Backbone as numpy.savetxt, mean C-alpha at the origin, in Angstrom:
# Nx Ny Nz CAx CAy CAz Cx Cy Cz
-7.56 18.45 -15.08 -6.74 17.51 -15.80 -6.77 16.13 -15.14
-6.84 16.07 -13.81 -6.84 14.80 -13.09 -8.19 14.55 -12.41
-9.26 15.07 -12.97 -10.57 14.93 -12.34 -11.13 13.53 -12.46
-10.77 12.80 -13.48 -11.30 11.46 -13.71 -10.51 10.44 -12.89
-11.21 9.54 -12.19 -10.47 8.49 -11.47 -9.76 7.57 -12.44
-8.64 7.06 -12.00 -7.85 6.14 -12.82 -8.06 4.74 -12.28
-8.43 3.81 -13.13 -8.61 2.41 -12.74 -7.27 1.68 -12.87
-6.93 0.95 -11.85 -5.73 0.12 -11.91 -6.13 -1.30 -11.54
-5.44 -2.26 -12.11 -5.69 -3.65 -11.75 -5.17 -3.90 -10.34
-5.98 -4.54 -9.54 -5.57 -4.84 -8.17 -4.91 -6.21 -8.15
-3.65 -6.22 -7.74 -2.89 -7.45 -7.57 -2.39 -7.46 -6.12
-1.54 -8.39 -5.79 -1.02 -8.45 -4.43 0.15 -7.48 -4.20
0.49 -6.68 -5.21 1.57 -5.70 -5.09 1.07 -4.34 -5.54
1.31 -3.33 -4.71 1.02 -1.94 -5.08 2.34 -1.17 -5.02
2.75 -0.61 -6.16 3.98 0.17 -6.23 3.59 1.64 -6.27
3.94 2.38 -5.24 3.55 3.79 -5.14 4.47 4.74 -5.90
5.50 4.23 -6.54 6.42 5.12 -7.24 5.75 5.94 -8.34
4.72 5.41 -8.96 4.08 6.13 -10.06 2.87 6.96 -9.60
2.61 6.99 -8.30 1.46 7.72 -7.75 1.92 9.08 -7.25
1.17 10.11 -7.63 1.51 11.46 -7.16 1.42 11.51 -5.64
2.36 12.19 -4.99 2.38 12.23 -3.52 1.05 12.67 -2.91
0.39 13.63 -3.50 -0.87 14.13 -2.94 -2.02 13.12 -3.09
-1.84 12.11 -3.94 -2.87 11.09 -4.14 -2.56 9.78 -3.41
-1.36 9.63 -2.90 -0.89 8.34 -2.39 -1.74 7.80 -1.24
-2.11 8.62 -0.29 -2.87 8.14 0.86 -4.23 7.59 0.43
-4.94 8.32 -0.41 -6.24 7.86 -0.90 -6.09 6.59 -1.73
-5.03 6.49 -2.51 -4.80 5.29 -3.31 -4.57 4.08 -2.41
-3.78 4.23 -1.37 -3.52 3.12 -0.45 -4.82 2.70 0.25
-5.61 3.66 0.68 -6.88 3.35 1.34 -7.80 2.55 0.42
-7.96 3.01 -0.80 -8.83 2.33 -1.76 -8.28 0.96 -2.15
-6.96 0.89 -2.30 -6.32 -0.38 -2.64 -6.60 -1.43 -1.57
-6.45 -1.06 -0.31 -6.69 -2.00 0.78 -8.14 -2.48 0.80
-9.07 -1.57 0.60 -10.49 -1.95 0.56 -10.77 -2.93 -0.57
-10.24 -2.63 -1.74 -10.49 -3.48 -2.90 -9.78 -4.83 -2.76
-8.56 -4.82 -2.26 -7.82 -6.07 -2.07 -8.56 -6.98 -1.08
-9.08 -6.40 -0.01 -9.85 -7.18 0.96 -11.13 -7.71 0.33
-11.80 -6.87 -0.44 -13.04 -7.29 -1.11 -12.78 -8.45 -2.07
-11.63 -8.43 -2.73 -11.28 -9.49 -3.69 -10.74 -10.75 -3.02
-10.55 -10.70 -1.71 -10.12 -11.89 -0.98 -8.63 -12.08 -0.82
-7.83 -11.07 -1.14 -6.39 -11.18 -0.93 -6.10 -11.30 0.56
-5.09 -12.05 0.91 -4.68 -12.20 2.31 -3.29 -11.63 2.57
-2.43 -11.60 1.56 -1.06 -11.10 1.71 -0.78 -10.09 0.59
-0.26 -8.93 0.98 0.02 -7.85 0.04 1.44 -7.32 0.27
1.96 -6.67 -0.76 3.22 -5.94 -0.61 3.00 -4.54 -1.16
3.25 -3.54 -0.34 3.14 -2.15 -0.76 4.56 -1.60 -0.86
4.94 -1.19 -2.06 6.27 -0.65 -2.30 6.19 0.87 -2.21
6.85 1.43 -1.21 6.80 2.87 -0.99 8.15 3.53 -1.21
9.19 2.74 -1.34 10.53 3.28 -1.54 11.22 3.56 -0.22
12.50 3.79 -0.30 13.29 4.00 0.92 13.34 5.46 1.31
13.83 6.32 0.46 13.85 7.76 0.72 14.12 8.11 2.17
13.38 9.13 2.65 13.54 9.55 4.05 12.40 9.03 4.92
11.53 8.21 4.37 10.51 7.54 5.16 9.15 8.20 5.20
8.94 9.26 4.42 7.65 9.96 4.45 6.52 9.06 3.96
6.70 8.43 2.81 5.65 7.54 2.29 5.49 6.30 3.15
6.58 5.78 3.64 6.51 4.61 4.53 5.65 4.94 5.75
5.88 6.09 6.36 5.11 6.51 7.53 3.64 6.68 7.17
3.35 7.27 6.02 1.96 7.45 5.60 1.29 6.11 5.41
1.98 5.16 4.74 1.42 3.82 4.53 1.13 3.17 5.86
2.05 3.26 6.80 1.87 2.63 8.11 0.70 3.25 8.88
0.51 4.57 8.77 -0.64 5.21 9.42 -1.95 4.68 8.85
-2.02 4.54 7.53 -3.23 4.00 6.90 -3.46 2.56 7.35
-2.41 1.75 7.38 -2.54 0.36 7.79 -3.04 0.25 9.23
-2.53 1.10 10.11 -2.94 1.06 11.52 -4.43 1.33 11.71
-5.02 2.14 10.85 -6.43 2.51 11.03 -7.39 1.71 10.13
-6.87 0.75 9.38 -7.69 -0.04 8.47 -8.10 -1.35 9.14
-9.40 -1.54 9.42 -9.86 -2.74 10.12 -9.51 -4.06 9.43
-9.40 -4.08 8.12 -9.12 -5.32 7.39 -7.67 -5.78 7.57
-6.82 -4.94 8.11 -5.39 -5.27 8.26 -5.17 -6.00 9.58
-4.62 -7.21 9.48 -4.30 -8.00 10.67 -2.89 -7.70 11.17
-1.95 -7.47 10.22 -0.55 -7.30 10.60 0.20 -6.66 9.44
1.32 -6.00 9.75 2.21 -5.48 8.71 3.62 -5.39 9.27
4.59 -5.45 8.33 6.00 -5.42 8.72 6.85 -5.07 7.50
8.12 -4.75 7.75 9.05 -4.53 6.65 9.14 -5.79 5.80
9.30 -5.60 4.52 9.49 -6.73 3.62 10.87 -7.34 3.86
11.03 -8.64 3.56 12.38 -9.21 3.62 13.28 -8.52 2.59
14.56 -8.62 2.77 15.53 -7.93 1.91 15.29 -8.21 0.43
14.99 -9.47 0.08 14.80 -9.82 -1.33 13.49 -9.27 -1.92
12.61 -8.73 -1.06 11.34 -8.17 -1.53 11.26 -6.66 -1.30
12.40 -6.03 -1.05 12.41 -4.58 -0.91 12.89 -4.06 0.43
13.04 -4.95 1.41 13.50 -4.50 2.73 12.63 -3.39 3.28
13.23 -2.38 3.88 12.45 -1.30 4.47 11.87 -0.35 3.42
12.06 -0.65 2.14 11.43 0.12 1.06 10.08 -0.42 0.67
9.63 -1.48 1.37 8.32 -2.06 1.10 7.74 -2.60 2.41
6.43 -2.69 2.44 5.74 -3.21 3.61 4.90 -4.42 3.22
5.04 -5.49 3.99 4.24 -6.69 3.80 3.01 -6.55 4.69
1.84 -6.80 4.11 0.57 -6.63 4.82 -0.17 -7.96 4.84
-0.70 -8.32 5.98 -1.57 -9.49 6.11 -2.98 -8.98 6.39
-3.92 -9.40 5.55 -5.31 -9.00 5.74 -6.05 -10.08 6.51
-7.11 -9.69 7.16 -7.95 -10.63 7.94 -8.71 -11.55 7.02
């Protein structure tokens, strides 16, 4: 049923709320590669607040992605600790 890849438009914001948990890590990895390829320098990944499982997964991916220069919690008006701001090289 989910064998076909889903194409999404790459913008400077990725909201993981609509992504199945088992697909989220691969989606974040591919998103970062494509965003870097398209020349984005600043991104916001919305992972939600919850208990921090998705936030931790996003941060692990960011730590191992060479294109990532820096990341931090979003300011309160952009999601606070429910989102991560990413700076690409």
